C-alpha positions in Angstrom: 18.1 0.5 68.0 14.7 -0.6 66.8 13.7 -0.1 63.2 11.6 3.0 62.4 9.1 2.6 59.6 9.3 4.9 56.6 6.1 6.7 57.4 7.5 7.8 60.7 11.0 8.4 59.6 9.9 10.6 56.7 7.2 12.5 58.6 7.4 16.2 57.5 8.9 18.6 60.1 8.1 21.8 58.2 5.1 23.0 56.2 7.3 23.0 53.1 7.7 19.3 53.4 4.0 18.5 53.4 3.1 17.0 50.0 0.1 17.9 48.0 -1.6 20.4 50.4 -0.4 23.8 49.2 -3.7 25.6 49.9 -3.5 24.5 53.6 0.2 25.1 54.2 0.2 28.5 52.5 -2.8 29.7 54.5 -1.3 28.6 57.8 2.1 30.1 57.0 0.5 33.5 56.2 -1.7 33.4 59.2 1.2 32.8 61.6 3.4 35.3 59.9 0.7 38.0 60.2 -0.2 37.0 63.8 -3.8 36.1 62.8 -4.0 32.9 64.8 -7.5 31.4 65.3 -8.6 29.9 68.6 -9.7 26.6 66.9 -8.9 24.7 63.7 -10.6 21.7 62.0 -8.4 19.7 59.7 -10.7 17.5 57.6 -9.8 15.0 54.9 -9.1 11.3 54.0 -6.7 9.1 55.8 -2.9 9.5 55.4 -2.8 12.9 53.8 -1.1 14.9 56.6 -3.8 16.2 59.0 -2.1 15.1 62.3 1.3 15.9 60.9 0.2 19.4 60.0 -1.3 19.8 63.5 2.0 19.0 65.1 3.9 21.4 62.7 1.5 24.2 63.6 2.1 23.5 67.3 5.8 23.8 66.7 5.3 27.0 64.8 3.4 28.5 67.7 5.7 27.3 70.5 9.1 27.5 68.9 11.6 29.6 70.9 11.8 31.9 67.8 8.0 31.9 67.4 5.4 32.3 66.5 7.1 31.7 63.2 6.3 30.1 59.9 9.7 28.2 60.0 10.3 26.6 63.4 13.9 25.9 64.2 13.4 22.2 64.9 16.2 22.1 67.5 14.8 23.9 70.5 13.2 21.9 73.4 9.6 22.8 72.2 10.3 21.7 68.6 11.9 18.4 69.6 9.4 17.5 72.2 6.4 18.2 70.0 8.0 16.1 67.2 8.4 13.2 69.8 4.9 13.7 71.3 6.1 14.4 74.8 5.6 18.1 75.2 3.5 18.6 78.4 1.9 21.8 77.0 0.8 20.1 73.7 -1.8 17.4 74.5 -2.7 14.9 71.8 -6.0 13.3 72.6 -7.5 10.3 70.8 -11.2 11.0 70.7 -11.9 7.3 70.0 -10.5 6.6 73.5 -11.7 9.7 75.3 -15.2 9.6 74.0 -17.3 10.3 77.2 -18.0 13.6 78.8 -16.1 12.7 82.0 -12.9 12.3 80.0 -13.4 15.6 78.2 -14.0 17.4 81.5 -10.9 15.8 83.1 -8.4 16.1 80.3 -9.5 19.3 78.6 -11.9 21.6 80.4 -10.4 21.3 83.9 -7.0 22.4 82.6 -8.0 25.3 80.4 -7.5 28.0 83.1 -4.0 26.7 83.9 -1.2 28.6 82.2 1.3 26.6 80.0 4.2 25.2 82.1 6.8 26.4 79.6 5.5 27.1 76.1 3.8 30.1 74.7 0.5 28.2 74.1 -1.4 25.3 75.6 -2.5 23.3 72.5 -5.0 20.5 72.4 -4.8 18.2 69.3 -7.9 16.1 69.2 -7.6 13.3 66.7 -10.7 11.7 65.1 -12.8 14.3 66.8 -16.0 13.1 65.2 -16.0 10.1 67.6 -16.8 12.3 70.6 -20.2 11.8 72.0 -22.9 14.5 71.7 -22.6 15.4 75.4 -18.8 15.8 75.0 -19.3 18.2 72.0 -21.8 20.2 74.1 -19.3 20.4 77.0 -16.6 21.7 74.5 -18.8 24.2 72.8 -18.2 27.2 75.1 -14.5 26.4 75.6 -13.9 26.3 71.8 -15.9 29.5 71.2 -14.1 31.6 73.9 -11.0 29.8 75.2 -8.4 31.6 77.3 -5.8 33.5 75.1 -3.2 30.9 75.7 -5.2 27.9 74.4 -5.5 26.7 70.8 -7.7 23.7 69.7 -6.7 21.7 66.6 -9.2 19.0 65.7 -8.5 16.4 63.0 -11.2 14.2 61.4 -11.9 12.0 58.4 -15.7 12.5 58.8 -16.4 16.3 59.0 -20.1 15.7 58.4 -20.3 14.0 61.8 -19.1 17.1 63.7 -21.9 19.3 64.9 -22.4 22.6 63.0 -22.1 24.5 66.3 -18.5 23.3 66.6 -17.6 23.8 62.9 -18.9 27.4 62.9 -16.6 28.3 65.8 -13.4 27.0 64.1 -11.5 27.6 60.9 -12.0 24.5 58.6 -9.1 23.3 56.4 -9.9 20.7 53.7 -7.1 18.3 53.0 -7.2 16.7 49.5 -6.1 13.3 48.3 -2.6 13.5 46.9 -2.0 12.9 43.2 -0.3 9.7 42.1 2.5 11.8 40.5 3.3 13.6 43.8 3.3 10.3 45.7 5.6 8.6 43.1 8.0 11.6 43.3 8.1 11.3 47.1 8.8 7.6 47.0 11.6 8.2 44.5 13.1 10.7 46.8 13.0 8.2 49.7 14.5 5.5 47.5 17.4 7.7 46.4 18.1 8.8 50.0 18.1 5.2 51.2 20.2 3.9 48.3 17.4 1.7 46.9 16.9 0.6 43.2 13.2 0.9 42.3 11.8 1.0 38.7 9.6 3.8 37.7 6.8 1.3 36.9 7.0 -0.1 40.4 6.8 3.5 41.8 3.8 4.3 39.7 2.0 1.1 40.7 2.5 1.7 44.4 1.4 5.3 44.0 -1.8 4.3 42.2 -2.5 1.6 44.7 -2.3 4.1 47.6 -5.4 6.0 46.2 -4.2 9.4 47.3 -2.8 8.5 50.7 0.9 9.2 51.3 1.0 7.1 54.5 -0.5 4.1 52.7 2.1 4.4 49.9 5.0 4.6 52.4 3.6 1.6 54.4 3.3 -0.4 51.1 6.9 0.6 50.2 8.1 -0.8 53.6 6.2 -4.0 52.9 7.7 -4.5 49.4 11.2 -3.7 50.8 10.8 -6.6 53.3 10.1 -8.9 50.4 12.4 -7.8 47.6 15.3 -6.2 49.4 17.1 -3.2 47.9 16.0 -3.9 44.3 12.3 -3.6 43.5 10.5 -4.4 40.3 6.9 -4.0 39.2 6.4 -7.8 39.6 7.5 -7.6 43.2 5.0 -4.9 43.9 2.2 -6.8 42.3 3.0 -10.0 44.1 3.3 -8.5 47.6 0.4 -6.1 47.4 -1.9 -8.4 45.5 -2.2 -5.9 42.7 -3.2 -6.7 39.1 -0.3 -6.4 36.7 -0.6 -4.0 33.8 0.2 -6.8 31.3 -2.9 -8.7 32.2 -5.1 -5.6 31.9 -3.7 -4.8 28.4 -4.1 -8.5 27.4 -7.8 -8.4 28.4 -8.4 -5.2 26.3 -6.6 -6.8 23.3 -8.8 -9.9 23.6 -11.9 -7.7 23.6 -10.7 -5.6 20.7 -10.0 -8.9 18.7 -13.5 -10.1 19.8 -11.7 -13.3 20.9 -14.0 -15.1 23.4 -11.7 -18.0 23.9 -8.9 -15.7 25.0 -11.3 -13.9 27.4 -12.0 -17.2 29.1 -8.2 -18.0 29.3 -7.4 -14.6 30.8 -10.2 -14.9 33.4 -8.7 -18.3 34.4 -5.2 -16.7 34.6 -6.5 -14.1 37.0 -8.1 -16.7 39.2 -5.0 -18.8 39.2 -2.9 -15.8 40.2 -5.1 -15.2 43.2 -6.2 -11.8 42.1 -9.3 -10.2 43.7 -11.7 -10.2 40.7 -13.4 -7.0 42.0 -10.0 -5.3 41.9 -9.4 -6.6 38.4 -12.7 -5.0 37.3 -11.8 -1.8 39.1 -8.4 -1.7 37.3 -10.0 -2.4 34.0 -12.5 0.4 34.6 -9.6 2.7 35.3 -7.8 1.7 32.1 -11.0 2.2 30.1 -11.4 5.6 31.6 -7.7 6.5 30.8 -8.3 5.4 27.1 -11.4 7.6 26.9 -9.5 10.6 28.3 -6.8 10.1 25.7 -9.4 9.8 22.9 -11.0 13.1 23.9 -7.7 14.9 24.7 -4.6 13.3 23.1 -2.4 15.9 24.9 -2.9 13.9 28.1 -0.3 11.4 26.9 2.2 13.6 28.9 0.3 13.0 32.1 1.8 10.1 34.0 -1.4 9.6 36.0 -3.2 8.8 32.7 -0.4 7.4 30.5 2.7 6.2 32.3 5.7 6.4 30.0 6.1 2.6 30.1 2.5 2.1 28.7 2.7 4.6 25.8 3.1 2.1 23.1 0.4 -0.2 24.3 -2.0 2.7 24.8 -1.4 4.0 21.3 -2.0 0.6 19.8 -5.3 0.2 21.6 -6.7 3.7 21.0 -7.8 3.3 17.4 -9.4 0.0 18.1 -12.1 1.4 20.4 -14.7 4.1 19.7 -15.9 6.4 22.4 -19.2 4.6 22.4 -17.3 1.3 22.9 -15.5 2.7 25.9 -18.6 4.2 27.5 -20.4 0.9 27.2 -17.3 -0.9 28.6 -17.4 1.3 31.7 -21.0 0.4 32.4 -20.3 -3.3 31.9 -17.3 -3.3 34.2 -18.8 -1.3 37.0 -21.9 -3.6 37.0 -19.7 -6.6 37.0 -17.7 -5.3 40.0 -20.9 -4.9 42.1 -22.2 -8.4 41.0 -19.0 -10.1 41.9 -19.2 -8.8 45.4 -22.2 -11.0 46.2 -21.6 -13.8 43.7 -21.1 -17.4 44.8 -18.9 -18.0 41.7 -17.2 -14.7 40.9 -15.3 -16.2 38.0 -18.5 -16.9 36.1 -19.6 -13.3 36.4 -16.3 -12.0 35.2 -16.3 -14.3 32.2 -19.9 -13.3 31.3 -19.0 -9.6 31.7 -16.1 -10.0 29.2 -18.3 -11.8 26.7 -21.0 -9.2 27.1 -18.3 -6.6 26.5 -17.2 -8.3 23.3 -20.9 -8.6 22.1 -21.6 -4.9 22.7 -18.8 -4.0 20.3 -20.8 -5.6 17.5 -23.6 -3.1 17.9 -23.8 -0.6 15.0 -24.9 2.9 16.1 -28.3 3.8 14.6 -26.8 7.2 13.5 -24.2 5.3 11.4 -27.0 3.4 9.6 -28.9 6.5 9.0 -25.8 8.3 7.6 -25.1 5.3 5.4 -28.7 5.2 4.0 -29.1 9.0 3.6 -25.7 9.2 1.9 -27.2 7.8 -1.3 -29.2 11.0 -2.0 -32.6 11.1 -3.8 -33.7 7.8 -5.3 -34.2 8.0 -9.1 -37.5 7.1 -10.7 -37.9 3.4 -11.6 -38.6 0.2 -9.8 -38.7 0.3 -6.0 -35.2 -0.3 -4.6 -33.9 -0.5 -1.1 -31.3 2.1 0.0 -28.7 -0.6 0.3 -29.0 -1.4 -3.5 -28.7 2.4 -4.3 -25.4 2.8 -2.4 -23.0 0.2 -3.6 -20.0 2.3 -2.5 -21.2 2.7 1.1 -18.5 1.8 3.6 -18.6 -1.7 5.0 -19.7 -1.9 8.7 -20.4 -4.6 11.2 -23.9 -6.0 10.7 -26.4 -4.9 13.3 -27.2 -7.7 15.8 -30.6 -9.6 15.6 -33.4 -7.5 17.1 -31.4 -4.3 17.2 -33.8 -2.5 14.9 -36.1 -4.6 12.8 -37.3 -1.7 10.7 -33.8 -0.5 9.9 -32.8 -4.1 9.0 -35.7 -4.1 6.5 -34.4 -0.8 5.0 -30.9 -2.2 4.5 -31.9 -5.6 3.0 -35.3 -6.4 1.4 -36.1 -10.2 1.3 -36.4 -11.5 -2.3 -39.8 -12.2 -3.5 -41.5 -9.8 -1.1 -44.9 -8.6 -2.3 -46.6 -5.2 -2.0 -49.9 -4.6 -0.3 -51.7 -5.4 -3.6 -50.1 -8.8 -3.8 -47.8 -8.0 -6.8 -44.0 -8.7 -6.5 -42.1 -5.7 -5.2 -39.7 -5.7 -8.2 -42.6 -5.4 -10.7 -44.7 -2.9 -8.7 -45.4 0.3 -10.7 -43.7 3.3 -9.3 -46.0 5.8 -7.6 -46.7 9.0 -9.4 -44.9 12.2 -8.4 -41.3 12.8 -7.6 -39.4 10.4 -5.2 -37.9 12.0 -2.1 -35.0 11.1 0.1 -35.4 8.1 2.4 -37.7 8.6 5.4 -35.8 9.5 8.6 -35.3 6.6 11.0 -37.7 8.2 13.5 -40.6 7.3 11.3 -39.2 4.0 10.2 -39.2 3.0 13.8 -42.7 4.2 14.2 -43.9 2.1 11.3 -42.2 -0.9 12.8 -44.3 -0.5 15.9 -47.4 -1.1 13.8 -46.7 -4.4 12.0 -49.9 -4.2 9.9 -49.1 -0.7 8.6 -45.4 -1.6 8.0 -46.4 -4.6 5.9 -49.2 -3.0 3.9 -47.3 0.2 3.0 -43.7 -0.9 3.2 -42.7 0.5 -0.2 -44.2 3.9 0.5 -43.0 4.2 4.1 -39.5 2.7 3.9 -38.3 3.8 0.5 -39.6 7.4 0.3 -42.4 9.8 1.3 -45.8 9.1 -0.1 -46.6 11.5 -3.0 -49.4 14.0 -2.9 -52.8 12.5 -3.4 -52.1 9.2 -1.6 -52.8 9.6 2.1 -53.3 6.0 3.4 -49.6 5.1 4.1 -48.8 8.6 5.3 -51.7 8.5 7.7 -50.7 5.0 9.0 -47.1 6.1 9.6 -48.3 9.3 11.1 -50.6 7.5 13.6 -48.0 4.8 14.4 -45.4 7.4 15.3 -47.8 9.4 17.5 -48.7 6.2 19.3 -45.0 5.3 19.8 -43.6 8.6 20.7 -46.5 10.2 22.6 -48.7 7.5 23.9 -50.6 9.8 26.3 -51.5 12.2 23.5 -52.6 9.3 21.3 -54.8 7.7 23.9 -56.3 10.8 25.3 -56.9 12.7 22.1 -56.0 11.3 18.6 -57.6 7.8 19.3 -60.8 9.6 20.3 -61.2 11.2 16.8 -64.2 10.4 14.7 -62.1 10.5 11.5 -58.6 11.6 10.3 -58.2 12.9 6.8 -54.7 13.2 5.3 -55.3 15.8 2.5 -53.0 17.6 0.1 -51.6 20.2 2.5 -53.3 19.5 5.8 -54.3 16.9 8.3 -58.0 17.1 9.5 -58.8 15.5 12.8 -62.5 15.5 13.4 -64.1 15.0 16.9 -67.7 14.6 18.1 -69.4 17.6 19.5 -69.2 16.3 23.1 -65.4 15.5 22.9 -64.0 19.0 23.2 -61.3 18.0 25.7 -59.6 15.7 23.1 -59.9 18.4 20.4 -58.3 21.0 22.7 -55.4 18.7 23.3 -54.6 18.7 19.6 -54.6 22.4 19.2 -52.4 23.1 22.3 -49.3 25.0 21.1 -46.7 22.4 21.8 -48.8 19.5 20.6 -49.9 21.2 17.4 -46.3 22.2 16.5 -45.1 18.7 17.1 -47.9 17.1 15.1 -47.4 19.5 12.1 -43.6 18.7 12.1 -44.4 15.0 12.2 -46.9 15.3 9.3 -44.5 17.3 7.2 -41.7 14.8 7.5 -44.0 11.9 6.8 -45.6 13.5 3.8 -42.5 15.3 2.5 -44.3 18.6 2.2 -45.6 21.4 4.5 -48.7 20.3 6.4 -51.1 22.0 8.7 -53.0 20.2 11.5 -56.6 21.4 12.0 -59.5 20.1 14.1 -63.2 19.9 13.3 -66.2 19.3 15.5 -69.0 17.3 13.9 -72.5 16.6 15.2 -73.8 13.1 14.6 -76.3 10.8 16.0 -75.5 8.1 18.6 -74.2 5.0 17.0 -70.7 3.9 15.8 -67.8 6.0 14.5 -64.8 5.5 12.3 -61.6 5.3 14.5 -58.2 6.8 13.4 -56.7 3.3 12.8 -59.6 2.2 10.6 -61.5 0.0 13.1 -65.0 0.5 14.5 -65.4 1.7 18.1 -68.3 3.0 20.1 -69.4 6.5 19.4 -68.0 9.4 21.4 -69.9 10.1 24.6 -72.1 13.1 24.9 -73.5 15.3 27.7 -72.6 14.1 31.2 -70.7 11.1 29.9 -68.4 13.3 27.8 -67.7 15.6 30.7 -67.0 12.6 32.9 -64.6 11.2 30.4 -62.9 14.5 29.9 -62.4 14.8 33.6 -61.0 11.3 33.8 -58.6 11.8 30.9 -57.2 15.0 32.5 -56.4 13.2 35.8 -52.6 13.0 36.2 -52.8 9.3 37.3 -54.6 8.4 34.0 -52.0 10.4 32.0 -49.2 8.5 33.8 -50.8 5.1 33.1 -51.2 6.0 29.4 -47.5 6.8 29.2 -46.7 3.4 30.5 -49.5 1.3 29.0 -50.7 2.9 25.7 -54.4 2.2 25.2 -57.6 3.5 23.8 -60.1 4.5 26.5 -63.6 4.0 25.1 -65.8 4.5 28.1 -65.7 5.9 31.6 -68.0 4.7 34.5 -68.4 6.7 37.7 -68.3 4.5 40.8 -70.9 5.6 43.4 -69.9 5.5 47.1 -72.2 3.2 49.1 
């Protein structure tokens, strides 16, 4: 007798034997038991999860000699013939072959009125129904909506979105899910025990994960490995036959990244190439392992879930967990998914893998900005005396990896001040007299970054801006930091309003922004509720005290005016020119351009149509 493959030999014969589809099987069981049998069913889901098998079981339930019953006997003529696909009243139709309307009319429609030859129901099982043509669906439409009482349609598909809504609305739709790796591994273990095979749990888990939710794929892979290894199967046998990446290599890669060992990364990439692994599959498996580590970091109770942490991997997972932060793992996921897509089209996939591993190692050296701020602010208020950097004021701060070059130039200046630096007046920083008034806590990083975006201001007022807030009575540095942060954070507001001001005065408890009489549009932007609240909050944090933002309108003769940044720009337009400029500044296209390319608009010219 010829050999029967595992997938056919272990095909379920009862609803209770269908793995991982409890919602479907329980509904069908109850429907048949209560005699609530629909005229048409659509079984939708991915490949190899039991759609056609469930259709055959439903046919047996309806036509069993004891039926309709939720538990067919399995020994009557109807049950045995349906299981062997030779029942003349149960027609299985491959829609990929019988695509045209003539086939549908001949095989289905012409026989609808004919009573079953022996069984209770005439059942049409249409596999891959989405491949029928549009005219075939139209021909079936009326038959599916109002078939004779002895006819039942069961349609199976892997692409339910390709079935016309008119068909779907006339049938009961059952969604089949992918099967969990644990359920697949349990079924494979059951098969191994029944057939007297010796298979390690790691090999079972590897085949189950490789099946990606398809029971049929797992059973087919099991057959293939059996042909190679015989009755004893190890995880190495599974990896060799199926071309899967061994878990040892994956953990070695993560260990090399955790050690920041670039040489080991190159060596492991070479090992993967020499072993003949698909490098895209290697990236995919690394992505899965990174995701598992992130899940375990967030929820340590998932160590009991074999889908996340197989028992054989517990020790290695526990050793790697403390070596990666959540930020590391999130960045790793992005690096690996991008590498997988790049390798697909790469002429030299190995190079892309090696560069991805080096990029992964480099990203681990980044120090989160929040950690730097926490370190700097942990020193508390700076005592009176010579100007000192926060790094010097916190000798007990925990050691961290240095930020990479270019990560944040302004933060780097706060952490380490170059020796011999001079202040704006030209005196050495160490000998500069302390400013009058109490010193406050270090300025938040938001405004340090803003100062860095204006190199002139950051250089001229570095002591005031980077060490602490400027005391009352000295408005120059505060104003520079205030304007730089507006330009950096809200470029559109800066270009359309603040930059148009005639003058900006940073006083004891308020910021006065003065505009020319013809520039009401810019003045109104400042006093809008959201803009005003944001500007006052910004001014308060820069100055270290409560500040109010107010606007003034001044009348002045044509000429030049003092800009907010200290330069000389043409005077604000008046009359028709001011109205034209206000109209242009309010245009959404201009606002969008200012968001992308911060600039000061000094004049507007209307183009006349010829």
